[in-house]
Each structure stands twice: as C-alpha cells, then as structure tokens.
C-alpha positions in Angstrom: 0.0 0.0 0.0 1.3 3.3 -1.0 1.1 6.2 1.5 -0.1 9.8 0.2 2.1 12.7 0.9 0.0 15.0 3.0 2.1 18.0 2.3 1.0 18.1 -1.3 -2.4 19.8 -0.4 -1.0 22.4 2.1 -0.4 25.3 -0.3 -3.9 25.3 -1.7 -5.4 25.1 1.8 -3.3 28.0 2.9 -4.5 30.0 -0.1 -8.1 29.4 0.8 -7.5 30.4 4.4 -5.6 33.6 3.3 -8.4 34.6 1.0 -10.9 34.2 3.8 -8.8 36.3 6.1 -8.5 39.1 3.5 -12.2 39.0 3.0 -12.9 39.3 6.7 -10.4 42.1 7.0 -11.9 43.9 4.1 -15.4 43.5 5.4 -14.3 44.7 8.8 -12.6 47.7 7.4 -15.7 48.5 5.4 -17.9 48.3 8.4 -15.5 50.5 10.4 -15.4 53.0 7.6 -19.2 53.0 7.4 -19.4 53.5 11.1 -16.9 56.3 10.9 -18.7 58.0 8.1 -22.0 57.6 10.0 -20.4 59.0 13.1 -18.9 61.9 11.2 -22.3 62.7 9.7 -23.9 62.4 13.1 -21.3 64.7 14.6 -21.9 67.1 11.7 -25.6 66.9 12.3 -25.2 67.5 16.1 -22.7 70.3 15.5 -25.0 71.9 13.0 -28.0 71.7 15.3 -25.9 73.1 18.2 -24.5 75.8 16.0 -28.0 76.8 14.9 -29.5 76.7 18.4 -26.7 78.9 19.7 -27.0 81.3 16.9 -30.8 81.7 17.0 -30.9 82.0 20.8 -28.3 84.7 20.6 -30.4 86.5 18.0 -33.6 86.2 20.1 -31.8 87.6 23.2 -30.2 90.4 21.2 -33.6 91.5 19.8 -35.2 91.3 23.2 -32.4 93.4 24.7 -32.8 96.1 22.1 -36.6 96.1 22.4 -36.2 96.5 26.2 -34.5 99.9 25.5 -37.1 101.3 23.1 -38.7 104.5 24.3 -41.7 106.4 22.9 -43.3 109.7 23.8 -46.9 109.4 25.0 -49.3 112.3 25.5 -50.6 111.0 28.8 -47.6 109.5 30.5 -44.5 111.1 29.0 -41.8 108.7 28.0 -42.9 105.0 27.9 -41.0 101.8 27.3 -40.9 98.2 28.3 -38.5 99.2 31.0 -38.5 101.8 33.7 -35.6 104.3 33.9 -34.4 107.0 36.2 -34.4 110.5 34.8 -31.0 110.2 33.3 -31.7 109.9 29.6 -30.4 112.8 27.5 -33.3 112.2 25.0 -36.0 112.7 27.7 -35.5 116.4 28.5 -38.6 118.3 29.3 -39.2 121.9 28.3 -37.2 123.1 31.3 -34.2 121.0 30.1 -34.4 118.5 33.0 -34.5 114.8 32.2 -37.6 112.9 33.0 -38.3 109.3 34.0 -39.2 106.5 31.5 -42.2 104.5 32.7 -42.4 100.8 32.0 -45.7 99.8 30.6 -46.2 97.1 33.2 -45.4 99.7 35.9 -48.1 102.0 34.6 -50.6 99.1 34.4 -49.6 98.0 37.9 -50.0 101.5 39.3 -53.5 101.8 38.0 -54.4 98.5 39.7 -52.8 99.5 43.0 -54.6 102.9 42.9 -57.9 101.2 42.1 -57.4 98.9 45.1 -56.6 101.8 47.4 -59.7 103.7 46.1 -61.8 100.6 46.8 -60.4 100.2 50.3 -61.3 103.9 50.9 -64.7 103.4 49.5 -64.0 106.3 47.2 -65.8 105.9 43.8 -64.3 109.1 42.4 -60.7 107.8 42.9 -61.8 104.5 41.3 -63.0 106.5 38.3 -59.6 108.3 38.1 -57.8 104.9 38.3 -59.9 103.4 35.5 -59.3 106.5 33.3 -55.5 105.9 33.8 -56.0 102.2 32.9 -57.6 103.1 29.6 -54.8 105.6 28.9 -52.3 102.9 29.8 -53.8 100.5 27.2 -53.5 103.2 24.6 -49.9 103.9 25.6 -49.2 100.2 25.4 -50.8 99.9 22.0 -48.6 102.8 20.8 -45.5 101.1 22.2 -46.3 97.7 20.6 -46.8 99.5 17.3 -43.3 101.0 17.6 -41.8 97.7 18.5 -43.5 95.9 15.6 -42.0 98.5 13.3 -38.6 98.3 14.9 -38.2 94.5 14.5 -38.8 94.5 10.7 -36.0 94.5 8.2 -34.7 98.0 8.1 -36.9 99.0 11.1 -35.7 101.2 13.9 -36.7 103.0 17.1 -35.0 105.3 19.7 -33.8 104.8 23.3 -33.9 107.2 26.2 -30.7 109.0 25.0 -32.1 109.5 21.5 -29.9 106.8 20.0 -31.3 104.8 17.1 -32.1 101.2 17.9 -32.3 98.5 15.2 -33.4 95.2 16.8 -33.3 93.3 13.5 -29.7 94.3 12.7 -28.6 93.4 16.2 -30.3 90.0 16.0 -28.8 89.2 12.6 -25.4 90.2 13.8 -25.7 88.1 16.9 -26.8 85.2 14.8 -24.0 85.3 12.3 -21.3 86.0 15.0 -22.4 83.0 17.0 -22.1 80.4 14.2 -19.5 77.8 15.1 -17.9 75.8 12.2 -17.7 72.4 13.7 -17.6 70.2 10.6 -18.9 70.3 7.1 -20.2 73.3 5.2 -23.0 75.4 6.7 -24.2 78.9 6.1 -26.9 81.4 7.2 -29.5 81.9 4.5 -29.3 85.6 4.0 -32.5 87.5 4.8 -34.2 84.4 6.3 -34.2 85.8 9.9 -37.7 86.7 11.1 -38.6 88.4 14.3 -42.1 88.4 15.7 -43.8 89.7 18.8 -46.1 87.4 20.7 -47.2 86.1 24.1 -46.3 83.2 26.4 -49.0 80.5 26.8 -49.7 80.4 30.5 -47.6 83.5 31.1 -44.6 84.0 33.3 -43.6 86.2 36.3 -43.2 89.9 35.6 -41.1 92.3 37.7 -44.2 94.1 39.1 -44.9 93.2 42.8 -48.4 92.6 44.1 -49.7 95.1 46.7 -48.2 95.4 50.2 -50.3 96.3 53.2 -53.4 94.6 51.8 -55.2 91.6 53.1 -56.8 90.8 49.8 -55.6 88.3 47.2 -56.0 87.5 43.5 -57.2 84.3 41.9 -54.8 81.3 41.8 -52.6 81.4 38.7 -52.6 85.2 38.2 -49.5 85.7 40.4 -46.1 84.0 40.8 -44.9 84.4 44.4 -45.1 88.2 45.1 -45.3 89.1 41.4 -48.0 89.4 38.8 -48.1 86.9 36.0 -48.2 88.0 32.4 -50.9 87.2 29.9 -53.4 85.8 32.4 -56.4 87.9 33.7 -55.8 89.6 37.0 -59.3 90.3 38.3 -60.4 92.6 41.0 -63.8 94.1 41.8 -65.2 93.1 38.5 -62.4 94.6 36.5 -59.5 93.0 34.6 -55.9 93.9 34.3 -53.4 92.1 32.0 -49.6 92.4 32.2 -47.2 92.2 29.3 -44.4 89.7 29.1 -41.6 91.6 30.7 -39.4 90.1 33.5 -36.7 91.3 35.8 -34.0 90.0 33.5 -33.6 88.9 29.9 -34.2 85.2 29.5 -34.8 82.6 26.9 -38.2 80.9 27.0 -39.5 77.7 25.3 -40.5 78.6 21.8 -43.2 76.0 22.0 -44.9 78.2 24.5 -44.8 81.2 22.3 -48.0 82.2 20.5 -49.1 85.2 18.5 -52.0 85.9 20.8 -53.2 84.8 24.2 -56.6 83.3 24.9 -58.9 84.1 27.8 -58.0 87.7 28.3 -59.9 90.8 27.2 -56.8 92.6 26.0 -53.1 92.0 25.7 -49.9 93.5 24.5 -47.4 91.1 22.8 -43.8 91.7 23.9 -42.1 88.3 23.7 -39.6 87.9 20.8 -39.7 84.9 18.5 -36.6 84.6 16.3 -36.5 82.2 13.3 -33.8 81.7 10.7 -32.8 79.2 8.0 -29.4 77.5 7.8 -28.2 75.9 4.5 -26.2 72.7 5.2 -24.0 71.1 2.5 -23.9 67.4 3.4 -21.6 65.5 1.0 -22.7 67.5 -2.0 -26.4 67.6 -0.9 -27.7 71.0 0.3 -30.6 71.0 2.7 -32.2 73.9 4.6 -33.0 73.8 8.3 -35.2 76.3 10.1 -34.7 76.8 13.8 -36.5 79.1 16.3 -35.9 80.6 19.8 -37.9 82.9 22.0 -36.8 85.5 24.5 -38.6 87.7 27.0 -37.5 91.3 27.4 -36.6 92.8 30.8 -37.3 95.9 32.9 -35.1 97.5 35.5 -36.8 98.6 38.7 -37.1 102.3 39.4 -37.3 102.7 43.2 -38.7 106.3 42.9 -36.8 107.4 45.9 -38.7 110.7 46.3 -42.1 110.6 44.5 -43.1 113.9 46.1 -45.1 115.3 49.0 -48.7 116.1 49.6 -49.1 119.4 51.5 -52.3 120.5 53.2 -51.8 124.0 54.4 -53.7 126.4 56.7 -51.7 129.6 56.6 -54.4 131.4 58.7 -54.8 128.6 61.2 -56.9 125.5 61.0 -60.7 125.7 60.8 -62.0 124.9 64.3 -65.7 125.4 63.9 -68.6 123.3 62.7 -66.6 122.5 59.5 -63.3 121.8 61.2 -60.7 120.0 59.0 -58.8 117.7 61.3 -57.7 114.9 59.0 -57.4 114.1 55.2 -60.8 112.4 55.1 -62.5 115.6 56.3 -61.5 117.1 52.9 -63.9 114.7 51.3 -66.8 115.5 53.7 -70.1 117.3 53.4 -68.6 120.7 54.3 -66.8 120.7 51.0 -69.6 119.1 48.9 -72.8 121.0 49.8 -74.8 122.9 47.2 -72.5 126.0 47.0 -69.1 124.3 47.0 -68.6 124.1 43.3 -65.1 124.9 42.1 -63.3 126.1 39.0 -60.3 124.5 37.3 -57.7 126.8 35.7 -54.6 126.2 33.8 -51.4 128.3 33.5 -50.4 129.2 29.9 -47.3 130.6 28.4 -45.1 129.7 31.3 -45.4 129.4 35.1 -47.9 131.9 36.5 -47.1 134.5 37.5 -43.3 134.6 37.4 -42.9 134.1 33.7 -43.4 137.5 32.0 -46.2 136.6 29.6 -47.9 133.8 31.6 -51.6 133.9 32.3 -54.3 131.9 34.0 -57.2 130.7 31.9 -60.1 128.2 32.4 -59.0 124.6 31.7 -61.1 123.5 28.8 -60.0 119.8 28.9 -63.0 119.0 31.1 -63.6 118.2 34.8 -61.6 115.0 35.6 -64.7 113.3 37.2 -67.4 113.4 34.5 -70.2 112.3 36.9 -69.5 115.3 39.2 -71.3 118.0 37.1 -71.2 120.3 40.1 -67.4 120.2 40.2 -67.4 120.0 44.0 -64.5 121.1 46.0 -64.4 117.8 47.9 -63.7 116.1 44.6 -61.0 118.6 43.7 -59.3 117.5 46.9 -59.7 113.8 45.9 -58.1 114.5 42.6 -55.1 116.1 44.3 -54.7 113.3 46.7 -55.1 110.7 43.9 -52.4 112.4 41.8 -50.0 112.3 44.8 -50.7 108.6 45.4 -50.1 107.9 41.7 -46.6 109.4 41.9 -45.6 106.5 44.2 -46.1 104.0 41.4 -46.4 100.4 42.5 -44.7 100.8 45.9 -47.5 102.5 47.8 -48.5 100.5 50.9 -52.3 100.1 50.7 -52.8 100.1 54.5 -50.5 103.1 55.0 -52.4 105.2 52.4 -55.8 104.2 53.9 -54.6 104.9 57.5 -53.1 108.3 56.6 -56.6 109.5 55.7 -57.7 109.1 59.4 -54.5 110.5 61.0 -55.3 113.5 63.2 -53.6 116.7 62.2 -51.2 118.2 64.7 -52.2 121.6 66.0 -50.1 124.6 65.0 -47.1 125.2 67.3 -47.2 127.9 68.7 -51.0 128.1 68.6 -51.1 131.9 68.0 -48.9 134.7 66.6 -49.1 138.4 67.4 -50.6 140.3 64.4 -50.0 142.7 62.7 -46.3 142.3 63.2 -44.4 145.2 64.8 -47.6 147.3 65.4 -48.6 148.6 68.8 -51.9 147.1 70.0 -51.4 143.9 67.9 -53.5 140.9 69.0 -53.0 137.1 68.9 -54.4 135.4 65.8 -54.2 131.7 64.9 -50.8 130.5 63.7 -50.4 128.8 60.3 -49.7 125.1 60.0 -48.9 122.8 57.1 -49.4 119.0 57.1 -46.9 117.1 55.0 -47.3 113.5 53.8 -44.5 111.6 52.1 -43.8 108.1 50.9 -40.6 106.5 52.3 -38.5 103.9 50.4 -40.8 101.1 51.4 -44.0 102.7 50.3 -45.1 103.6 53.8 -46.5 107.1 54.5 -44.8 109.5 56.9 -46.5 112.6 58.4 -45.0 115.8 59.6 -46.4 119.2 60.5 -44.6 122.6 60.2 -45.3 126.2 61.0 -46.0 128.3 57.9 -46.8 131.8 56.8 -49.0 132.9 53.9 -45.8 133.8 51.9 -44.0 132.7 49.9 -46.8 131.7 47.5 -46.6 128.8 45.1 -46.6 129.4 41.3 -49.0 127.5 39.0 -46.9 125.2 36.8 -47.3 125.7 33.0 -50.3 123.7 31.7 -50.9 122.2 35.1 -54.0 122.8 37.2 -55.2 125.3 39.8 -58.5 124.5 41.5 -60.3 127.4 43.2 -63.4 127.5 45.3 -64.6 130.6 47.3 -66.3 130.3 50.6 -65.8 126.6 50.6 -66.2 126.6 54.3 -69.0 128.9 55.5 -68.6 127.9 59.1 -64.9 127.0 59.1 -63.8 129.0 62.2 -65.7 128.8 65.5 -66.1 132.6 65.7 -65.2 135.9 64.0 -62.1 137.6 65.4 -62.1 141.4 65.4 -59.0 143.6 65.4 -59.4 147.3 65.8 -58.0 149.8 65.4 -55.6 148.9 62.6 -53.7 150.9 60.0 -55.1 149.9 56.6 -53.1 150.6 53.5 -54.2 150.9 49.9 -56.8 151.0 48.6 -58.6 151.5 52.0 -56.2 154.1 53.4 -57.4 154.4 57.0 -55.1 154.6 60.0 -58.0 153.7 62.3 -59.6 150.8 60.4 -61.1 147.6 61.5 -60.3 144.0 60.5 -62.5 140.9 61.1 -61.2 137.4 60.5 -64.4 135.8 59.3 -65.6 132.2 59.8 -65.3 131.7 56.0 -62.5 129.9 54.2 -61.6 129.8 50.5 -59.8 126.9 48.9 -56.9 126.8 46.4 -55.3 123.6 45.1 -52.1 123.7 43.0 -51.7 120.3 41.3 -48.3 119.9 39.7 -48.9 116.3 38.5 -52.4 116.2 37.0 -50.9 115.9 33.5 -47.7 113.8 33.8 -46.3 114.4 30.4 -44.2 116.9 28.6 -46.6 116.8 25.7 -49.7 118.1 27.5 -48.2 118.9 30.9 -46.1 121.9 30.1 -42.4 122.7 30.5 -42.0 120.7 33.8 -43.8 117.6 32.4 -45.9 117.1 35.5 -43.0 116.9 37.9 -43.0 118.1 41.6 -42.0 121.7 42.4 -38.9 122.4 44.4 -40.0 123.3 47.9 -37.8 124.1 50.9 -40.7 123.4 53.2 -40.6 119.7 52.6 -37.3 119.0 50.8 -35.5 118.0 54.0 -36.8 114.5 54.6 -37.6 113.6 58.2 -36.0 110.7 60.0 -37.4 107.5 58.5 -40.1 107.5 59.6 -41.0 110.7 61.4 -44.4 109.2 61.9 -45.0 106.0 60.1 -48.6 105.2 59.3 -49.4 101.5 58.8 -43.7 142.7 48.9 -42.8 145.0 46.3 -42.6 145.4 42.5 -44.7 147.0 39.8 -45.0 144.4 37.1 -48.1 142.3 36.6 -51.7 142.3 35.4 -54.2 145.0 35.9 -56.5 145.2 38.8 -59.7 144.1 36.9 -58.1 140.8 35.8 -55.6 140.1 38.6 -57.8 140.6 41.6 -60.8 138.9 40.2 -59.7 136.3 37.6 -61.4 133.8 39.9 -64.7 135.4 38.8 -64.1 133.9 35.3 -65.5 130.6 36.5 -68.8 129.3 37.9 -67.9 130.0 41.6 -67.7 133.8 42.2 -66.6 135.6 45.4 -69.4 136.3 47.9 -71.4 139.5 47.6 -71.0 142.4 50.0 -67.3 142.0 50.4 -66.1 144.7 48.1 -63.8 143.9 45.1 -61.6 141.5 47.0 -58.7 144.0 46.9 -57.6 143.7 50.5 -55.6 146.5 52.1 -51.8 146.3 51.7 -49.5 145.4 53.3 -51.3 143.4 56.1 -54.3 142.3 54.0 -53.7 140.7 50.5 -56.4 140.7 47.8 -58.7 137.7 47.7 -56.5 135.6 45.4 -53.7 133.4 46.6 -50.9 135.3 45.0 -48.6 138.2 46.0 -49.9 141.7 45.0 -48.5 145.2 44.8 -50.1 148.7 44.6 -49.1 150.8 41.7 -50.6 154.0 43.0 -54.0 153.5 41.3 -54.7 149.8 41.3 -53.8 146.4 42.7 -51.8 144.1 40.5 -50.4 140.6 40.7 -46.7 140.7 41.7 -44.5 138.8 39.3 -41.3 139.1 41.3 -39.9 135.6 41.5 -38.6 136.2 45.0 -42.2 136.2 46.3 -42.9 132.6 45.1 -41.9 129.0 45.4 -40.8 128.1 41.9 -39.0 125.5 39.8 -35.2 125.8 39.9 -33.6 126.5 36.5 -31.0 124.0 35.3 -30.6 120.9 33.2 -29.7 117.2 33.5 -31.1 114.9 36.1 -34.1 116.4 37.9 -33.4 117.6 41.4 -36.8 116.4 42.8 -35.9 112.8 41.9 -33.3 112.6 44.7 -34.7 115.5 46.9 -38.4 115.6 47.8 -40.6 118.2 46.0 -44.3 119.0 46.3 -46.8 117.2 44.1 -49.9 119.0 45.3 -50.7 121.8 47.8 -54.2 122.0 49.2 -54.4 125.5 50.7 -57.3 126.9 52.8 -57.3 130.8 53.2 -59.5 132.4 55.9 -61.4 135.4 54.6 -60.6 138.7 56.3 -63.0 141.7 56.1 -61.5 145.1 56.2 -63.5 148.2 57.0 -62.8 152.0 57.0 -64.9 153.4 59.8 -65.6 157.1 60.4 -67.2 158.9 63.4 -70.2 161.1 62.4 -71.6 163.8 64.7 -75.2 164.8 64.3 -77.5 167.3 66.1 -81.3 167.7 66.4 -83.5 170.6 67.5 -86.7 169.6 69.2 -89.4 171.5 71.2 -89.5 171.5 75.0 -92.6 169.8 76.3 -94.2 170.2 79.7 -94.0 166.7 81.1 -97.2 167.2 83.2 -99.5 168.6 80.5 -97.7 167.5 77.4 -98.0 170.9 76.0 -95.1 173.0 74.5 -93.4 175.3 76.9 -93.5 178.9 75.6 -90.8 181.5 75.9 -92.0 184.1 78.4 -90.4 186.9 76.5 -91.3 186.0 72.9 -94.2 183.7 73.5 -92.7 181.3 71.0 -92.3 177.6 71.8 -89.0 176.8 73.5 -86.5 174.4 71.7 -83.4 172.4 72.7 -80.6 170.9 70.6 -79.1 167.3 71.2 -75.8 166.1 69.8 -74.9 162.4 69.1 -72.0 160.5 67.5 -72.1 157.2 65.5 -69.6 155.0 63.6 -70.2 154.7 59.9 -68.5 152.2 57.6 -67.6 154.1 54.4 -65.4 151.4 52.7 -65.1 147.6 53.1 -63.4 144.8 51.3 -62.3 141.2 51.7 -58.9 139.6 51.4 -56.4 137.4 53.2 -53.8 138.0 55.9 -50.6 139.1 54.1 -47.6 140.0 56.3 -47.6 137.7 59.3 
C-alpha cells in the first residue's frame, strides 16, 4: 500500500484560508469606515444643530435686549417703554431742560391696579374713576409702544432709546446670529435674509417684575401671580375689572419657543412683547444641500425704578386750621359734606405761556379739557381734593402701601405750634391770631407714609406750573372758624387808606389747590412735564419714619383781571365783600398770590422772590433725589377790612311840659321853647375782603 504525501495539499489550503482572512479584514474595514462615516455625519448633524441653536438663541436675546431699550413719547404718561428708567436719559429732556423718567408699561398698568385697590379700600368711587381712566390711557400707551416695537423688528426697522440713539433690533439680532455660528464640521451657512422676528405672548404667562400690593389683606385668583409678582398674559381680576400684564421680566431670558404664541386666549386685552426669532441655515452634506429652520424665543426685561422721592402732599392752613362746625382735622375731612354741599362748586384753571405769575407773559385761563370726574357735574371742592390726593398717590407707582395710604386718611392733624402769633407784626396794639400750619405727607422707600407738620406763613406763595392745574373755590367753608375775630384799630393801607380801620377774621374759608402732577407728560403737561415743584418746606426729609402710618414790584396784570380772575368761573366771590382787593401790606387781595399797589390799582406781583418756583437748570431732575411738592391744598381764611368814620349829628326839638304834654312857651317872645341834642355814630364808608398778608 502506497502512503499519500499530506504536504502536497497544504499550499492550496493556505490560499483558501488567506483569501478568507483578506475578505474578513476587508469587510471589517468596510464596516469600520461605514461607522466612521456615520459618526462623522452624526457629529456634523449634532454640530449643525448646536450651531444653529446657539445662533438663533443669541439672535432672540439680542432682539429682546434692544426692544427693552425702546422708548416712545406718549401724550398722557410722557416717556414710555418696556423698562423703567431713572431721569438720566439725554433724550428725555422736558421743556425746562431737565430729564424725565421713563415709565415701563407694566409699571403703569400695575400702578392703575394698585390705585384702584386703594380707592376701593377707601370706599372712594371718584378715585376709582380716576384709576380706570388711567388704565384706559395705559392701554392706549401700550398699543402705541407695541406698534413702535412691531415697526422696529422688521428688516430696516428702527426706534430710539432714552438717549435719543437709534435702535435697530433686526440688525442686532442678525449680527448676533452670524457671529455665533460655530464651524464644527462640514459646510453650513446662514441663508441671508431668512431671519424673522415676531412679537407674541407666552401661553400660561410668566412672572413679571411688578410686585403685588403690600399692606393689603386681599388676594388674587390662583394662577394670576407667581410668588409676590403678577403673571403675564393671564387675567388679574379685582372688583369686576380685569388687568393684563405684558411679558416683561426682571432679566432677559430665553423661553421655550413651543410656549410662544401670536396671541393669548382668555384675556380681554393683551400686549405682545415676547420675541420669537426664526432663521434658515443651509447645510451642505456631501454635496447635498438642505435647509433647516430653527427658532428661539426670549422675554425682554425691565429695571426697577425705586422712585426714591415721589413727592409730597401738603395740606396748608396759613391762617390757622378751621375749628368750627366744619373743622378740618384729617385728610378724610377734605372729602366730607362741608366741601360738597350745594354751594361748594369749584373752578379749574390752567397756566399758559409759562409758570404763573413769574414768567413775564404767563396767564391763567379756564382749563377746557373737562372736569376729571365726569359724573360730578357740580365740580365739587371735595372732589377737587380727591383729585389732588389721587395724583399724589399715583406718583408713588407700584410701591405705595395700601394700608398706609388708607390709614393716613384718618391720621389726626397736629395743631399749630405755637398756637397763635401776634398780628400785625411790629404794630402797637397787635393781637394774637391763629398761627399757620402745614401738614406734609410723604412716601418712604418702602411705600409707607410719613407725616410731619410745620409752622407756615402765607408767603412765599406757590406758582402755578405751566399747563398744570389750579383749583379754586370761594367760601368753601361757611362755618370754618368757630367765631369771628375782630382787630381794631388797625392801619389799613391801599386801597382803603385808613389809619383807624377795622379787620374781622371771618368764619369763612376759601380753597386753592395747585396740582403739579395732574398731567404727567411733557406733551400736555407743560415745561416741567408734571414733575413736583422744588420746595424748601418739605425738601429736607424727616427721619425714616418721622411718623410711620401702617412785597414789592410793579409788574403784573391790571386790577380788573388780577384781583378777580377767579370770577371767570362758575364760583364767584361772595357778595357784600367789596372787590376782593384787601388792604396792603397786612391784607392781601382775595387771590392766593402776591400783590402790589401801583398808585391807582392792585396788580399781581410777578417778582420771583415772592414765590416758590422751579429751579432752573438741566440734566437729572433735582426732585428725583430730593423731595418736592406734588400738590398743595391750601385753605385761606377770609378777612373783612373796614374803613370806619365817626359822624356827629344834632337835632333841635321843642321842649314839652311833662305834666301837661304841651309845648313850653318862651315868656319873652311867646314862642315855643326848643333844645338841641348832639350824638355821634360810627359809619363804615369802605369795606373789602382779602387774606392776611404779612404775618
């Protein structure tokens, strides 16, 4: 038997095994390459997505930031934007060259809600009316702002900031998009012109930067607030009314674009402010170009303006407080029946062509814009007081403490200290008369109300701010003082001219209200844009808190106008009091301004040294950091001046026999005998009404 050589088949076997190994290696390499290519494509896809997300988010934030700085001028509120701002913008200068604040639209809306709550807590329907008027004006201002934002975010659109600089949100967003593209792998490029910016809302809303009221036991429906802040785009209901806040937070932030919508449902009105940014990226993937659209949404932000010194409310009694039947012992008394009976109508005036009377051509005319409370056709003095107090509360914005404002209405006024002063000053035989006192209310940094009283004199007088309001009501208190006070003799100057005259401080009081914030806008509010007036009486702030509450010159207008311009309105001066010209220097005419005698007539004194007035200057407004006066409610006691003369008279009468009743005959002539009697009497030859002047 022959044995086969086994080695003869070995080469062929090795070839087969080698081929198999090569095949396995080739397949393995192919698989590895396929995986690598897949991984590279996946990384490219992830990189592109990350690149686009980073870019579109940057674009959304850039647009939201620019929109946060947009400022418009509104007739009713002055400068308005999405964000508050202190008065430091060079583009916000009023007619007096001082900068004014920018009011965030949510701040304005929140203020109207807070003021309405305060009015409701006070049971004051007139203040409720004023708050709702402001709410309607706020909606109009917000509409105007949204229109400006819509225009600004378009291609080529623009707006301005508080410094007057041009803002172009679209350009800023596009630049942010392109500068944030990161080349990770492959070829990718922004499709020019594909960026779209839209304004919308957030479904379900988000926290705003407006705090809910402090010092209030009430609450809002669940879901309308987040913590201590109002929520945007959900109804905030109170007393049958609805408020809706815009989407503005305390900082810029990205929001889920899935929650963005063009409009919100379930609210009666809304203002879209949330930015949606969309853009298309062209991606070249191994020779294949595909376009990918991505989106991001961002909410704009508002800084918080602390309003460190919103201004003071001054209630002044330069002639002493009324202590009679119609005593005024607290703020709530200003709203009572003594100022709202049948003859307590008042007139509303406006200063034109400057501050009256210190600007040379300034004048006072009837305000034809209409009484602020339409239902009050009688224009009652009590409601004029409510308007003034409301305007003071409004200046505090959203920080006013509800309980503090309510409680200050019942705070008892301090008596004057000292109680009396000797008058006339420096005159022999002077007598004590009531001393003047001013009651000053301020807001501190926490929104609480502080109270302080100070001694005051009739002068210096306050000017009437250009295009702002002067309310005037004569004999508003018929029984203000407990009794008349007579001072006689007294030297009466022109036009009485009697060194032996008589003065009677009557029970009657007149009312003058200077409201510097009725029209808080440089458009309709004059050169000072509804800002407080500089006032040394209140500018030095008391310790926090002092009390916390949970004559010369010849320029001017003529006598016929100046002394009686109050007669232009419905409420005239009382009859029987002369022309209201007073008797200088101790008795001023019956208008709450300084006067001088030119030799033939009384005229309003225009000398600025006789008045409290606005300081000239420019830049940041002084009353932002130092307290000014928002409203002064001033009661003036009427003074009657009389020129009295002594008249001697004589009478000749027959002498009668007391027994018989027959005439006694002269024994010589036989004629009836007569006798002459002499008597003296005091006769008033001149009288007039005015106010205490020098004191």
